[in-house]
N, C-alpha and C positions, 0 to 999 in steps of 0.2 A: 430651203425649208426643211425642218426635221422630218416631216412625214415622208418625204421622198427617199429617206434612207431605208425605209421598209418596203422593199420592192414587192413583197408578197401580199401587201394590202391591196384589195380590189379598189379600182378607181373610184367607185361610188362611196366607199368608206373613207378614202383619203379626202374626197371632196366634202363629205359631210363633216369630218373632223376639221378641215380647213375652214369651212363656213361657220362652225361652232366657235373656233378660235377667234375668227374675225368679229363675230357677234359679241362674244365675251369682251374683246378688246374695246369695241364701240360702247357697250354698256358701261364698262368701268371708266371710260373717258367721260361719258355724260353723267354717270352716277358713281363717283368714286367711293370706295369703301371708307368708312370714317377712320381718320387717323387717331392715334392716341393723343388726346388733348390733355393739357395740364388740368389737374383737379381745380374746381372753382365752386364758389357759392352762388354764382350767377344763375338764375333760373330756379333755384331751390326755394322751398317754402320755409319761412322762419317764424317762430313764435317767441315773443318777448314779454316778460313780466318782471316787475320789481318785487324783490323779496327781502325781508328783514327778519333776522332771528338771532337769539343767543343760544337757543336750543332748537335744532332743525325740526324736532318733533313737535314743537310748540311755537310756530312763527308769530312774530309781533305784527307783521304786515305782509299781506299777499295781494299784490296788485292784479288788475284785470289782465287777461291774456290778449295780446294783440298779434294778429297774424298777417303776414305779407309775403309776397313773392320778391325775391332779390332781383332788382333791376338797376338801371343807371340812376334812378331817382332816390331821394331819401326815403327809407322804408318806414320810419316811425317818427312821430312828433307827439311825445307824451306830455300830458298836462295833469293837474291834480285830479285824483280819482275818488276822493272822499277819505276822511281820516279813519284810521284803525289804530287804537292804542296811542292816540295823539301823534301819529305818523301819517304822512301823505307823500305822494309822488312829487318830486321836484321836476319841473318841466325840462325836457331834453329833446334833442334831435339825434336820431341814430341812423347812420348811413352805413349799410353793408355793401361791400363790393366783392370782387373776385376772391380775394384772400386777405381782407382787412375789414375792420369795424372801427368807425369813428363816432365818438359821442361828444356832443357839444351842449353847453349849458346856456346858449345865447338867449334863450327865452326866459331864463330863471332870474329872479331877484337874488342879489348876493345873499349868502348865508352859509350855514354849516349843515352837512349831511350827518344824520344821526349816527352815533357810535353804537356798534353791535358786533357780535362775532362775524356776522355777514350782513351787510346792508348794500344791496347792489342790484345788478341786472343779470337775468337768466335768459340766454338766447338758445332756443332749441331748434335744431334742424331736423327735418323728417329723414331719418336714416336708421338702419339697424346695425351699422358697422362703425368702427372707430374713424370718424371723420377728421378729427384733429390729431396731428402728430406732434405739433408744438404750437405754442402761442406766446408772444412776447410783446412788451410795450414799446411803441416807437417813441423813444425819449426825445428825438429831434422835433416831433410834432406836438407832443404832450406838454401841457404846462401845469397839470395837476401832479401831485407826488405819487402817481400810480407806479407800482413796482410789479415785477414779474411774479412775485409770490402772492399777489392779490388776484391772479388770473389762473384758473384751472378748468379742466374739462373732463367730461365723461361721455363716452360714445359720441353722440351728436349734440351734446349740450355744453355750452360755454358759460362759465360763471365769472363775473366781474365785480369785485368787492371794492366799493368806494367809501366804506365806513369812516366817518370822522373828517372827511375832507372839507375845507373851506372852498366855496366856489363863487364866481361872479360871472357876468355875461361873456367874458373872454375865455372862461375855463373850457378845456377840452382834453381828450386823450384818444389815442388810437392803439389798437391791438392788431398786430400782423400775425398771420396764421400760416402754418405749414399743413397742408391738407392731404388727406388720403383720397384715393379714387373710389369713394363710396357712391353707390346709387341711392336716389331718393327712395324712401320706404313707400 
C-alpha cells in the first residue's frame, strides 16, 4: 500500500487515510461517476409548430405550438388546426429519437403541400448552445424528395422545408442529426 512508504506518518493518520480510500472506493463502486455519454435528444423537451411564409416577417400560416418530452413513443400527431390564408396543417406523425427525426403522412389524405419560400416544420429544443452540428436526410428511409438543402438549424431549432411536395399515406422522410453536448436550458 502506498501509505506505508511514508514511515513518518503517525499510525492514526495512515489508518484514517486508508479508511478514507476504502470508503471512497466503495462509494464509487455503488455510485459510479457519470461517464461521458453520447449527446442525445432523449429526455429533452421539444416544441413543434408548422410555419409557412414567403416573407419571414409576414407569415402566411403559424400553427399551434405543441410541446413534448422526447421518449421512446411518437412525440406528435398533428391534425388540421384551422385555416389561415386558406392554409391548414396536413396531418402528420413526428417521432423524435436519440439523434433522428422521422415524419410520416400516414394519417393524411393524398395531396400537395403548399408552395412557399418556407412551408414546413420548426422543432425547437430547450437549450442555449449549438445543439446541432449537422443534419442530413436519410435517403434510404425517405420517399419524399427531401434534400439536405431543405434542412437547416440555428442553436437548438431545426427547420424542415417541405414546400411543394406531393404526399400520400405512404410518404415519409427522416433527418439524422450530429448533436453537440448541450444541456437543456
